[in-house]
C-alpha positions as CSV (number, residue, x, y, z in Angstrom):
1,M,126.9,108.4,103.4
2,K,124.8,111.5,104.0
3,I,125.3,112.7,100.4
4,K,124.4,109.3,99.0
5,V,121.1,109.1,101.0
6,S,120.1,112.7,100.2
7,A,120.7,112.0,96.5
8,I,118.7,108.8,96.6
9,I,115.7,110.5,98.3
10,A,115.8,113.5,96.0
11,L,115.7,111.3,92.9
12,A,113.0,109.1,94.4
13,L,110.8,112.0,95.3
14,L,111.3,113.6,91.9
15,A,110.3,110.4,90.2
16,L,107.2,110.1,92.3
17,T,106.2,113.7,91.6
18,V,106.6,113.4,87.9
19,T,104.7,110.1,87.6
20,A,101.9,110.8,90.1
21,A,98.6,109.6,88.7
22,Y,96.6,112.4,90.2
23,A,97.6,116.0,89.8
24,E,96.5,116.8,93.4
25,G,98.6,113.9,94.8
26,I,101.1,115.0,97.4
27,V,104.3,112.9,97.9
28,G,106.5,112.7,100.9
29,Y,108.6,110.4,103.0
30,N,109.3,109.4,106.6
31,R,112.8,108.6,107.9
32,I,113.2,106.0,110.6
33,Q,116.5,105.3,112.4
34,V,117.2,101.6,113.1
35,P,119.7,101.1,116.0
36,A,122.4,98.5,115.6
37,N,121.4,95.0,116.7
38,S,117.8,96.2,117.2
39,D,114.2,95.9,116.0
40,V,111.9,98.6,114.8
41,K,108.1,98.2,114.3
42,L,106.9,99.9,111.1
43,I,104.0,100.4,108.8
44,V,103.9,102.2,105.4
45,P,101.7,105.3,105.6
46,F,102.1,106.1,101.9
47,N,100.5,104.8,98.7
48,Q,102.1,103.9,95.4
49,N,100.7,105.8,92.5
50,A,97.0,105.1,92.0
51,E,96.2,102.9,89.0
52,D,92.7,104.3,88.5
53,E,89.6,105.7,90.3
54,F,86.1,104.2,90.1
55,A,82.6,104.7,91.4
56,V,80.6,101.7,92.7
57,N,77.8,100.7,90.4
58,T,76.4,97.9,92.5
59,V,77.4,95.9,95.5
60,T,77.3,92.1,95.1
61,G,77.8,89.2,97.4
62,S,81.5,89.0,96.6
63,G,82.5,92.6,95.6
64,V,81.5,95.6,93.6
65,T,80.7,96.3,90.0
66,V,81.7,99.4,88.0
67,T,80.5,100.8,84.6
68,D,84.1,100.9,83.3
69,T,85.6,98.2,81.2
70,L,88.5,96.3,82.8
71,Q,91.0,93.7,81.7
72,A,89.9,90.5,83.4
73,G,92.3,89.4,86.1
74,A,94.6,92.4,85.7
75,Y,94.4,93.4,89.3
76,A,94.2,90.0,91.0
77,G,96.4,89.6,94.1
78,A,99.0,92.4,93.7
79,Y,96.5,95.3,94.0
80,Y,94.0,96.6,96.5
81,V,91.0,98.9,96.6
82,R,90.8,101.9,99.0
83,F,87.4,103.5,99.4
84,T,87.6,107.3,99.4
85,S,84.0,108.3,100.1
86,G,80.9,107.0,101.8
87,N,80.5,105.0,105.0
88,G,83.4,102.8,104.1
89,E,85.8,105.7,103.5
90,G,89.4,104.6,104.4
91,L,88.7,100.9,104.3
92,W,90.9,98.8,102.0
93,S,90.8,95.2,100.6
94,T,93.1,93.2,98.5
95,I,91.5,92.4,95.1
96,S,91.3,88.6,94.9
97,N,90.0,88.8,91.3
98,N,88.5,91.1,88.8
99,G,86.3,90.6,85.8
100,V,85.6,93.0,82.9
101,N,83.5,95.3,85.1
102,D,83.8,93.9,88.7
103,F,86.2,93.5,91.6
104,T,86.1,90.6,94.1
105,I,87.1,91.9,97.6
106,D,86.9,91.0,101.3
107,A,83.3,90.3,102.2
108,N,83.8,92.0,105.6
109,V,84.2,95.4,103.9
110,L,81.0,95.1,101.8
111,P,78.4,96.0,104.5
112,Y,80.0,99.5,104.5
113,I,79.8,100.1,100.8
114,N,77.0,101.6,98.7
115,P,76.4,102.5,95.1
116,G,78.0,105.8,94.2
117,D,80.9,105.4,96.7
118,T,84.3,106.1,95.1
119,F,87.4,104.0,95.4
120,R,90.9,103.8,94.0
121,V,93.0,100.9,92.9
122,Y,96.6,100.8,94.1
123,M,99.4,98.3,93.7
124,H,100.5,96.9,97.1
125,H,103.9,97.9,98.5
126,T,106.3,94.9,98.5
127,L,109.6,94.1,100.1
128,G,111.2,95.1,96.8
129,S,109.4,98.5,96.6
130,I,110.1,99.4,100.2
131,F,113.7,98.1,100.2
132,P,115.1,98.7,96.7
133,K,118.7,97.6,96.0
134,S,119.7,101.2,95.8
135,L,119.3,101.4,99.6
136,Y,121.5,98.4,100.3
137,G,123.9,99.4,103.0
138,V,121.6,102.3,104.0
139,S,118.4,100.6,105.1
140,F,119.4,97.0,105.1
141,T,122.3,94.7,104.5
142,N,123.2,91.0,104.1
143,G,121.4,89.1,107.0
144,T,118.8,91.8,107.8
145,Q,115.6,90.2,108.8
146,L,112.0,91.2,108.4
147,F,108.9,89.8,110.2
148,I,105.5,90.3,108.5
149,Y,102.2,90.3,110.4
150,E,98.5,89.9,109.6
151,N,95.5,91.5,111.3
152,N,92.7,88.9,110.9
153,I,89.5,90.0,112.6
154,A,88.1,86.4,112.0
155,A,90.8,85.0,114.3
156,M,91.6,87.6,116.9
157,T,94.5,86.7,119.3
158,K,96.7,88.5,121.8
159,N,100.5,88.9,121.5
160,K,100.4,87.5,118.0
161,S,103.3,86.1,116.1
162,S,104.5,87.0,112.7
163,S,102.9,85.2,109.7
164,K,106.1,85.3,107.6
165,A,109.8,85.8,108.2
166,A,112.2,87.1,105.5
167,V,116.0,87.6,105.4
168,Y,118.1,89.5,102.9
169,T,120.8,87.7,101.1
170,T,123.3,88.9,98.6
171,S,123.2,85.5,96.8
172,G,121.5,85.5,93.4
173,G,122.1,89.2,92.9
174,G,120.5,90.2,96.2
175,R,117.0,89.2,97.3
176,W,114.6,88.6,100.2
177,V,114.2,84.9,101.0
178,G,112.2,82.7,103.4
179,A,109.2,80.4,103.4
180,G,106.7,81.9,100.9
181,V,108.9,85.0,100.6
182,S,110.3,86.9,97.7
183,N,111.0,90.5,96.6
184,N,107.3,90.5,95.6
185,T,106.0,89.7,99.1
186,I,103.3,92.2,100.0
187,L,103.4,94.6,102.9
188,V,99.7,95.4,103.4
189,P,98.5,98.9,104.5
190,E,98.4,100.0,108.2
191,T,99.8,96.6,109.3
192,Q,103.0,96.0,111.4
193,F,106.2,94.6,110.0
194,I,109.4,94.4,112.1
195,L,112.8,95.2,110.6
196,R,115.6,93.6,112.6
197,N,119.0,95.1,112.1
198,N,121.6,92.4,112.9
199,S,124.6,94.6,112.1
200,A,126.8,96.8,114.2
201,S,125.8,99.9,112.3
202,T,122.7,102.2,112.4
203,F,120.4,101.9,109.4
204,T,118.0,104.5,108.1
205,V,114.7,103.4,106.5
206,F,112.9,105.7,104.1
207,L,109.2,105.1,103.6
208,M,107.8,107.2,100.8
209,G,105.0,107.7,98.3
210,E,101.7,109.5,98.0
211,V,100.2,110.9,101.1
212,P,96.6,109.7,102.0
213,D,94.0,112.3,101.2
214,Y,91.2,110.2,102.8
215,S,90.5,109.3,106.4
216,V,92.0,106.0,107.3
217,S,89.6,103.3,108.6
218,M,90.0,99.8,109.8
219,L,87.8,96.9,110.8
220,I,88.0,95.7,114.4
221,A,86.7,92.7,116.4
222,A,86.5,91.6,120.0
223,D,89.0,90.0,122.3
224,G,92.4,90.4,120.6
225,D,95.2,92.6,119.3
226,L,95.5,94.6,116.1
227,V,99.1,95.6,115.3
228,I,98.6,98.8,113.4
229,G,99.8,102.3,112.6
230,S,97.7,105.4,112.1
231,G,98.1,105.2,108.3
232,Y,99.3,108.8,108.2
233,P,102.8,110.3,107.6
234,L,102.3,112.8,110.5
235,P,101.9,112.3,114.2
236,V,98.4,111.6,115.6
237,V,97.6,112.6,119.3
238,L,96.0,109.6,121.1
239,K,93.1,111.6,122.7
240,D,92.2,112.9,119.2
241,A,92.8,109.7,117.3
242,G,89.3,108.3,117.3
243,L,90.4,105.0,119.0
244,E,88.4,105.5,122.2
245,G,86.1,102.8,123.4
246,N,85.5,101.4,126.9
247,Q,88.3,99.0,128.0
248,R,90.3,99.4,124.8
249,Q,94.0,99.5,125.3
250,V,96.8,101.0,123.3
251,Y,100.4,99.8,123.7
252,F,103.2,102.2,122.7
253,Y,106.8,101.2,121.7
254,D,110.1,103.0,121.4
255,N,111.8,102.4,118.1
256,S,114.8,104.5,119.2
257,A,115.6,102.0,122.0
258,T,118.2,99.3,121.4
259,G,117.3,95.6,121.6
260,I,115.1,93.0,120.0
261,N,111.6,91.8,120.9
262,K,111.1,95.0,122.9
263,S,108.2,95.4,125.2
264,A,105.8,98.3,125.3
265,V,107.0,101.4,127.1
266,K,103.5,102.7,127.9
267,V,100.0,101.2,128.0
268,A,96.9,103.4,127.8
269,A,93.5,102.2,128.7
270,Y,90.2,103.9,127.9
271,T,87.6,104.3,130.5
272,T,84.2,105.9,130.1
273,S,84.3,107.2,133.7
274,G,84.8,110.9,134.2
275,G,83.3,111.7,130.8
276,G,85.7,109.3,129.0
277,R,89.5,109.4,129.1
278,W,92.8,107.5,128.5
279,V,94.4,106.4,131.8
280,G,97.5,104.5,132.9
281,A,101.0,105.0,134.4
282,G,102.3,108.3,132.9
283,I,99.4,108.5,130.5
284,T,97.9,112.0,129.7
285,G,96.1,111.4,126.4
286,N,98.7,113.5,124.6
287,E,100.9,110.5,123.7
288,L,101.8,110.5,120.0
289,I,101.1,107.7,117.5
290,N,104.2,108.5,115.5
291,P,104.3,108.4,111.7
292,S,105.3,105.1,110.2
293,E,105.4,103.6,113.7
294,V,103.2,100.9,115.3
295,I,100.9,100.6,118.2
296,T,99.0,97.5,119.5
297,L,95.3,98.2,119.7
298,R,93.9,95.6,122.2
299,L,90.1,95.1,122.0
300,P,88.2,93.7,125.0
301,A,86.0,90.6,125.0
302,T,83.1,92.9,125.4
303,E,83.9,95.0,122.3
304,A,80.8,95.7,120.2
305,G,82.4,98.0,117.6
306,T,83.2,96.8,114.1
307,K,85.1,99.8,112.6
308,V,87.3,102.7,113.7
309,T,88.3,105.7,111.7
310,V,91.6,107.4,112.7
311,T,91.3,111.1,112.7
312,K,93.3,112.7,109.9
313,P,95.9,115.1,111.4
314,Y,96.0,117.4,108.4
């Protein structure tokens, strides 16, 4: 099995390196062990190859315009923009539509965008891109389940449930199935999904692609949870992460522990007392937000912030 996995990864990384859209693009991968009969909470901290890079010409009520000529509708749904400069650096939005020189994106992102800001267009990762059939028996098998989550700042809740549930079946040549689910179901950036290993064997998940060269940012809102990762393929130290804010909480999980529906193993709370610090049972501020893994960021009812930027660890 070790030889098979190594060969798969070597070929995958070689392919990514050869086809990278940007010469400066760096590719890599994270390897996550999934214990038997257990859940792991994951995000994908890598991009697929960028389709193109643009500069904002104007900001409209529904999106942005560019001076380039596009094929109308070519990026609708399956692609997203990631801003790489300006006040909105690191924010992303799915492209709901595009015209010959414009992109329709999430209105919540637009207040942070200005003419001249740069952005890239990426294809979203999907169940099929993260769990290709070549990794059957390594990362998943018949009956493996996957739970997909959404972070909706317009409807903040605590202890949120998944929005979609998928299960892998070998029928029909092998595919992910479930209500509204297919191999093309999107796994959006920096957002939790849970892989449930229902087998008696340990799985190894490989998350790979282009390493972010921008600072990851995300929108926040009061009184609820965001189930997120740092967005980077290297560890981020809590006290240096840029997540501080009075009464904010961070819940940490242990992917190496066995079991399903696992509770947090540590809870850190930020207080402005004493000059500002993370406190809690066993909390030092040196806790790691591990690559490809998930935290819950709980925002208080008094939260006034609208955006956080996670400090890039490299």
